[in-house]
KOLKE-515198 format. One record per residue: residue number from 0; x, y, z of N, C-alpha, C, O in turn. Coordinates in steps of 0.05 Angstrom, whole numbers. Layout:
REM KOLKE-515198
+------+--------+--------+--------+--------+--------+--------+--------+--------+--------+--------+--------+--------+
! resi !    npx !    npy !    npz !   capx !   capy !   capz !    cpx !    cpy !    cpz !    opx !    opy !    opz !
+------+--------+--------+--------+--------+--------+--------+--------+--------+--------+--------+--------+--------+
!  NUM !      X !      Y !      Z !      X !      Y !      Z !      X !      Y !      Z !      X !      Y !      Z !
...
+------+--------+--------+--------+--------+--------+--------+--------+--------+--------+--------+--------+--------+
REM end
This chain:
REM KOLKE-515198
+------+--------+--------+--------+--------+--------+--------+--------+--------+--------+--------+--------+--------+
! resi !    npx !    npy !    npz !   capx !   capy !   capz !    cpx !    cpy !    cpz !    opx !    opy !    opz !
+------+--------+--------+--------+--------+--------+--------+--------+--------+--------+--------+--------+--------+
!    0 !   1851 !   -754 !   -179 !   1870 !   -732 !   -169 !   1849 !   -716 !   -144 !   1825 !   -710 !   -143 !
!    1 !   1868 !   -714 !   -132 !   1852 !   -695 !   -103 !   1859 !   -669 !   -111 !   1881 !   -662 !   -117 !
!    2 !   1831 !   -649 !   -109 !   1834 !   -629 !   -119 !   1848 !   -605 !    -88 !   1848 !   -610 !    -64 !
!    3 !   1855 !   -590 !    -99 !   1860 !   -577 !   -115 !   1879 !   -588 !   -129 !   1890 !   -603 !   -113 !
!    4 !   1890 !   -588 !   -151 !   1919 !   -589 !   -171 !   1926 !   -569 !   -190 !   1910 !   -550 !   -193 !
!    5 !   1936 !   -569 !   -196 !   1944 !   -559 !   -219 !   1950 !   -564 !   -249 !   1970 !   -578 !   -253 !
!    6 !   1935 !   -552 !   -275 !   1941 !   -562 !   -301 !   1955 !   -538 !   -313 !   1953 !   -514 !   -306 !
!    7 !   1970 !   -549 !   -334 !   1993 !   -531 !   -351 !   1979 !   -536 !   -375 !   1979 !   -561 !   -378 !
!    8 !   1967 !   -525 !   -394 !   1950 !   -521 !   -422 !   1977 !   -510 !   -441 !   1992 !   -490 !   -440 !
!    9 !   1977 !   -529 !   -455 !   2004 !   -527 !   -485 !   1987 !   -522 !   -505 !   1974 !   -543 !   -506 !
!   10 !   1977 !   -503 !   -525 !   1959 !   -510 !   -540 !   1992 !   -492 !   -556 !   2011 !   -479 !   -548 !
!   11 !   1978 !   -505 !   -585 !   2001 !   -495 !   -619 !   1987 !   -495 !   -644 !   1964 !   -502 !   -651 !
!   12 !   2005 !   -485 !   -656 !   1993 !   -499 !   -681 !   2024 !   -502 !   -693 !   2041 !   -484 !   -690 !
!   13 !   2031 !   -527 !   -708 !   2052 !   -535 !   -713 !   2063 !   -526 !   -743 !   2046 !   -517 !   -759 !
!   14 !   2091 !   -527 !   -751 !   2092 !   -524 !   -775 !   2095 !   -543 !   -796 !   2086 !   -565 !   -789 !
!   15 !   2105 !   -544 !   -826 !   2100 !   -576 !   -839 !   2111 !   -595 !   -821 !   2119 !   -590 !   -798 !
!   16 !   2111 !   -623 !   -836 !   2111 !   -647 !   -825 !   2123 !   -648 !   -795 !   2123 !   -633 !   -776 !
!   17 !   2133 !   -670 !   -800 !   2140 !   -683 !   -771 !   2160 !   -678 !   -760 !   2155 !   -671 !   -737 !
!   18 !   2197 !   -679 !   -766 !   2209 !   -670 !   -760 !   2224 !   -676 !   -743 !   2244 !   -663 !   -737 !
!   19 !   2215 !   -705 !   -729 !   2216 !   -705 !   -698 !   2199 !   -713 !   -683 !   2197 !   -733 !   -667 !
!   20 !   2183 !   -688 !   -691 !   2164 !   -683 !   -656 !   2145 !   -705 !   -649 !   2131 !   -702 !   -629 !
!   21 !   2143 !   -728 !   -665 !   2122 !   -749 !   -648 !   2135 !   -757 !   -629 !   2125 !   -758 !   -606 !
!   22 !   2164 !   -766 !   -633 !   2177 !   -778 !   -624 !   2198 !   -759 !   -597 !   2211 !   -771 !   -579 !
!   23 !   2197 !   -738 !   -599 !   2205 !   -726 !   -577 !   2183 !   -723 !   -560 !   2187 !   -724 !   -535 !
!   24 !   2147 !   -717 !   -573 !   2125 !   -713 !   -560 !   2124 !   -735 !   -538 !   2122 !   -729 !   -515 !
!   25 !   2127 !   -758 !   -546 !   2124 !   -791 !   -530 !   2146 !   -789 !   -507 !   2143 !   -800 !   -485 !
!   26 !   2173 !   -772 !   -514 !   2197 !   -778 !   -500 !   2189 !   -753 !   -475 !   2194 !   -759 !   -452 !
!   27 !   2179 !   -729 !   -481 !   2180 !   -717 !   -462 !   2149 !   -730 !   -440 !   2149 !   -728 !   -415 !
!   28 !   2128 !   -740 !   -454 !   2113 !   -753 !   -428 !   2120 !   -771 !   -408 !   2112 !   -772 !   -385 !
!   29 !   2142 !   -790 !   -423 !   2152 !   -808 !   -405 !   2169 !   -797 !   -387 !   2175 !   -808 !   -366 !
!   30 !   2178 !   -775 !   -395 !   2202 !   -765 !   -382 !   2186 !   -738 !   -360 !   2199 !   -726 !   -342 !
!   31 !   2154 !   -732 !   -366 !   2141 !   -726 !   -347 !   2134 !   -734 !   -326 !   2126 !   -722 !   -307 !
!   32 !   2139 !   -766 !   -331 !   2122 !   -788 !   -311 !   2136 !   -792 !   -290 !   2125 !   -802 !   -271 !
!   33 !   2157 !   -787 !   -288 !   2176 !   -794 !   -271 !   2189 !   -779 !   -252 !   2206 !   -787 !   -236 !
!   34 !   2176 !   -747 !   -259 !   2184 !   -725 !   -253 !   2170 !   -714 !   -218 !   2148 !   -726 !   -217 !
!   35 !   2173 !   -701 !   -199 !   2157 !   -703 !   -172 !   2138 !   -694 !   -173 !   2146 !   -671 !   -176 !
!   36 !   2115 !   -692 !   -173 !   2083 !   -678 !   -177 !   2075 !   -684 !   -201 !   2056 !   -671 !   -210 !
!   37 !   2088 !   -711 !   -218 !   2067 !   -713 !   -246 !   2039 !   -726 !   -233 !   2039 !   -740 !   -213 !
!   38 !   2017 !   -720 !   -247 !   1989 !   -732 !   -236 !   1986 !   -742 !   -267 !   1991 !   -765 !   -271 !
!   39 !   1979 !   -730 !   -282 !   1972 !   -739 !   -317 !   1975 !   -720 !   -333 !   1984 !   -698 !   -328 !
!   40 !   1965 !   -731 !   -358 !   1968 !   -717 !   -382 !   1944 !   -724 !   -404 !   1935 !   -747 !   -405 !
!   41 !   1935 !   -706 !   -419 !   1921 !   -709 !   -444 !   1926 !   -696 !   -465 !   1930 !   -672 !   -463 !
!   42 !   1926 !   -710 !   -488 !   1930 !   -698 !   -516 !   1919 !   -700 !   -537 !   1906 !   -721 !   -539 !
!   43 !   1917 !   -682 !   -558 !   1907 !   -675 !   -580 !   1922 !   -665 !   -598 !   1934 !   -644 !   -592 !
!   44 !   1926 !   -675 !   -625 !   1940 !   -663 !   -641 !   1929 !   -663 !   -671 !   1933 !   -679 !   -689 !
!   45 !   1912 !   -639 !   -671 !   1894 !   -644 !   -704 !   1904 !   -608 !   -717 !   1927 !   -603 !   -726 !
!   46 !   1886 !   -590 !   -715 !   1892 !   -574 !   -734 !   1904 !   -551 !   -706 !   1916 !   -530 !   -713 !
!   47 !   1902 !   -555 !   -684 !   1914 !   -540 !   -656 !   1916 !   -561 !   -645 !   1899 !   -578 !   -640 !
!   48 !   1944 !   -559 !   -638 !   1953 !   -579 !   -614 !   1942 !   -575 !   -592 !   1932 !   -553 !   -591 !
!   49 !   1939 !   -592 !   -569 !   1921 !   -582 !   -541 !   1942 !   -599 !   -531 !   1948 !   -616 !   -547 !
!   50 !   1958 !   -599 !   -502 !   1969 !   -613 !   -485 !   1958 !   -602 !   -455 !   1954 !   -580 !   -446 !
!   51 !   1955 !   -630 !   -445 !   1945 !   -616 !   -417 !   1968 !   -643 !   -395 !   1971 !   -667 !   -392 !
!   52 !   1979 !   -616 !   -382 !   1994 !   -636 !   -368 !   1980 !   -629 !   -329 !   1970 !   -607 !   -322 !
!   53 !   1984 !   -657 !   -309 !   1970 !   -633 !   -289 !   1999 !   -650 !   -271 !   2013 !   -669 !   -279 !
!   54 !   2001 !   -633 !   -245 !   2015 !   -635 !   -225 !   2005 !   -626 !   -201 !   1981 !   -620 !   -200 !
!   55 !   2022 !   -623 !   -182 !   2013 !   -625 !   -155 !   2020 !   -595 !   -143 !   2003 !   -595 !   -126 !
!   56 !   2028 !   -581 !   -142 !   2042 !   -555 !   -146 !   2055 !   -538 !   -159 !   2068 !   -548 !   -177 !
!   57 !   2058 !   -519 !   -158 !   2072 !   -494 !   -174 !   2106 !   -502 !   -170 !   2120 !   -502 !   -190 !
!   58 !   2114 !   -506 !   -151 !   2145 !   -522 !   -155 !   2147 !   -539 !   -167 !   2170 !   -540 !   -175 !
!   59 !   2135 !   -557 !   -175 !   2136 !   -583 !   -187 !   2140 !   -580 !   -215 !   2159 !   -590 !   -228 !
!   60 !   2112 !   -560 !   -226 !   2117 !   -553 !   -252 !   2138 !   -527 !   -253 !   2155 !   -535 !   -270 !
!   61 !   2144 !   -510 !   -248 !   2177 !   -497 !   -247 !   2195 !   -515 !   -252 !   2210 !   -512 !   -271 !
!   62 !   2197 !   -542 !   -229 !   2230 !   -558 !   -245 !   2221 !   -579 !   -267 !   2236 !   -584 !   -286 !
!   63 !   2197 !   -590 !   -266 !   2192 !   -590 !   -298 !   2203 !   -574 !   -320 !   2209 !   -583 !   -342 !
!   64 !   2207 !   -544 !   -311 !   2206 !   -524 !   -337 !   2230 !   -522 !   -340 !   2240 !   -518 !   -363 !
!   65 !   2250 !   -527 !   -313 !   2277 !   -528 !   -322 !   2284 !   -556 !   -321 !   2307 !   -559 !   -312 !
!   66 !   2277 !   -569 !   -324 !   2295 !   -604 !   -333 !   2299 !   -589 !   -365 !   2290 !   -575 !   -382 !
!   67 !   2333 !   -614 !   -353 !   2347 !   -602 !   -386 !   2334 !   -617 !   -412 !   2328 !   -608 !   -434 !
!   68 !   2332 !   -636 !   -405 !   2311 !   -656 !   -430 !   2296 !   -637 !   -440 !   2304 !   -628 !   -461 !
!   69 !   2270 !   -628 !   -427 !   2250 !   -610 !   -434 !   2258 !   -585 !   -440 !   2239 !   -573 !   -452 !
!   70 !   2283 !   -566 !   -438 !   2287 !   -546 !   -437 !   2294 !   -547 !   -471 !   2293 !   -529 !   -488 !
!   71 !   2300 !   -574 !   -475 !   2325 !   -578 !   -507 !   2302 !   -580 !   -526 !   2304 !   -579 !   -551 !
!   72 !   2275 !   -586 !   -506 !   2256 !   -604 !   -527 !   2232 !   -574 !   -526 !   2209 !   -575 !   -534 !
!   73 !   2243 !   -553 !   -516 !   2225 !   -526 !   -515 !   2243 !   -506 !   -541 !   2233 !   -489 !   -556 !
!   74 !   2272 !   -514 !   -540 !   2289 !   -503 !   -556 !   2280 !   -508 !   -582 !   2274 !   -492 !   -599 !
!   75 !   2280 !   -546 !   -587 !   2267 !   -554 !   -617 !   2246 !   -544 !   -623 !   2240 !   -539 !   -646 !
!   76 !   2232 !   -541 !   -602 !   2193 !   -534 !   -614 !   2200 !   -500 !   -625 !   2191 !   -492 !   -646 !
!   77 !   2211 !   -488 !   -613 !   2212 !   -457 !   -625 !   2228 !   -466 !   -652 !   2214 !   -455 !   -670 !
!   78 !   2243 !   -476 !   -661 !   2267 !   -477 !   -681 !   2252 !   -493 !   -710 !   2251 !   -491 !   -734 !
!   79 !   2243 !   -512 !   -688 !   2237 !   -533 !   -715 !   2196 !   -544 !   -715 !   2184 !   -555 !   -733 !
!   80 !   2190 !   -540 !   -698 !   2161 !   -542 !   -694 !   2133 !   -532 !   -689 !   2110 !   -540 !   -694 !
!   81 !   2144 !   -503 !   -674 !   2121 !   -490 !   -670 !   2121 !   -468 !   -690 !   2143 !   -460 !   -699 !
!   82 !   2091 !   -455 !   -701 !   2088 !   -429 !   -719 !   2079 !   -411 !   -693 !   2083 !   -386 !   -695 !
!   83 !   2067 !   -419 !   -669 !   2050 !   -411 !   -645 !   2052 !   -419 !   -623 !   2052 !   -443 !   -626 !
!   84 !   2053 !   -416 !   -607 !   2052 !   -433 !   -580 !   2041 !   -412 !   -560 !   2048 !   -388 !   -565 !
!   85 !   2020 !   -419 !   -532 !   2015 !   -413 !   -514 !   2016 !   -424 !   -488 !   2015 !   -448 !   -493 !
!   86 !   2018 !   -423 !   -463 !   2019 !   -436 !   -442 !   2002 !   -430 !   -420 !   2007 !   -406 !   -414 !
!   87 !   1991 !   -436 !   -410 !   1975 !   -427 !   -387 !   1978 !   -454 !   -364 !   1985 !   -478 !   -367 !
!   88 !   1971 !   -436 !   -340 !   1976 !   -454 !   -313 !   1954 !   -448 !   -297 !   1949 !   -424 !   -294 !
!   89 !   1934 !   -470 !   -282 !   1908 !   -454 !   -270 !   1909 !   -477 !   -259 !   1923 !   -497 !   -265 !
!   90 !   1890 !   -474 !   -238 !   1892 !   -483 !   -216 !   1862 !   -492 !   -216 !   1842 !   -477 !   -217 !
!   91 !   1860 !   -529 !   -216 !   1836 !   -533 !   -213 !   1826 !   -534 !   -192 !   1845 !   -532 !   -175 !
!   92 !   1809 !   -535 !   -182 !   1795 !   -529 !   -155 !   1765 !   -554 !   -156 !   1755 !   -562 !   -135 !
!   93 !   1756 !   -561 !   -180 !   1736 !   -571 !   -189 !   1733 !   -586 !   -204 !   1739 !   -576 !   -225 !
!   94 !   1724 !   -609 !   -207 !   1722 !   -624 !   -239 !   1691 !   -645 !   -226 !   1679 !   -649 !   -205 !
!   95 !   1690 !   -653 !   -256 !   1673 !   -680 !   -264 !   1673 !   -686 !   -291 !   1681 !   -675 !   -311 !
!   96 !   1660 !   -711 !   -287 !   1663 !   -729 !   -304 !   1637 !   -734 !   -317 !   1617 !   -726 !   -305 !
!   97 !   1633 !   -750 !   -343 !   1616 !   -774 !   -360 !   1625 !   -794 !   -368 !   1644 !   -794 !   -384 !
!   98 !   1614 !   -812 !   -361 !   1620 !   -840 !   -380 !   1593 !   -857 !   -388 !   1574 !   -852 !   -373 !
!   99 !   1591 !   -868 !   -401 !   1574 !   -891 !   -413 !   1587 !   -914 !   -409 !   1577 !   -935 !   -417 !
+------+--------+--------+--------+--------+--------+--------+--------+--------+--------+--------+--------+--------+
REM end
């Protein structure tokens, strides 16, 4: 990814049971991949769920937030899947990695 870009960090704790969560999460990733400015996603779902999506611009993030299917997933999350969540939007100016 070319710097700078944006990261949206979604951290959450879940309510008990799947209740369709896994299927909806997979659907949202596939839908996000079709959005302008989407660069990628990383996710871990354990005691605390963390999903980080990457975007070219804040406008692209705002458009994703307004997507009808995404809005439905957000409402379902509040009603059925999350006991808590927090969203952080960050500008990524530098990155590095290690791989063996």
